[in-house]
N, C-alpha and C positions, 0 to 999 in steps of 0.2 A: 060694436067698434070694429073697424076694418083692419085686416092684417096689414102690416108695412110691406111695401114692395121689396123685391130682392135688391134692386140698386140702392135702396135707402139702407137696407142692412149692410151693404158693402161700404157705404159712405160713412157708417158708424163703426166699421171694424169688425162686423159680424159675418165672416164668409163662411160659405158651406162648400165642403169638398165634393169633387165629382164623385158620382156613384162608384166608380172603378178607381179608387186611389190604392196606392202600393202600401199595404201593411206588411212591414217586415218583422218577423219574429225576433224577439230580444233587442229590437232597435230602440233607442231612446228618443229618436225623432221620426215622426211620420211625415211624409211629403205628399202633396196633391196640388191640384189647381182649383181655383174657386170656380163653382158651376155657373155663376152669374157674370163675373166680370173676367175670369181667366187668370188672374194674378196667381203667382206661385205662393202657396201657403205651406206652413208647417205646424206640427202640433207635438209638443213634448210629452213624455210619459207622466210628467209631474203636473203641468197646468191643465191638460185635457181640453185646451181651447186652441182653435185654428187661428193662427196669425200669420201676417205677411212675412215672408222668409227673411227680408232684408231687416226687419226689426231685431233679429237675433245678432246681428253684427256681421 
């Protein structure tokens, strides 16, 4: 079974951070950009999942 392409992952909401994203000690939210589509993404300490930053409000 072939692996889905990165653009397919982005269209389903599965973004991957750039290899050099900024981890800030004791920060509740980590920020980066998607390595495939370039959209700004964030990850909270609770969810552990990268989402588009506009989805947080």
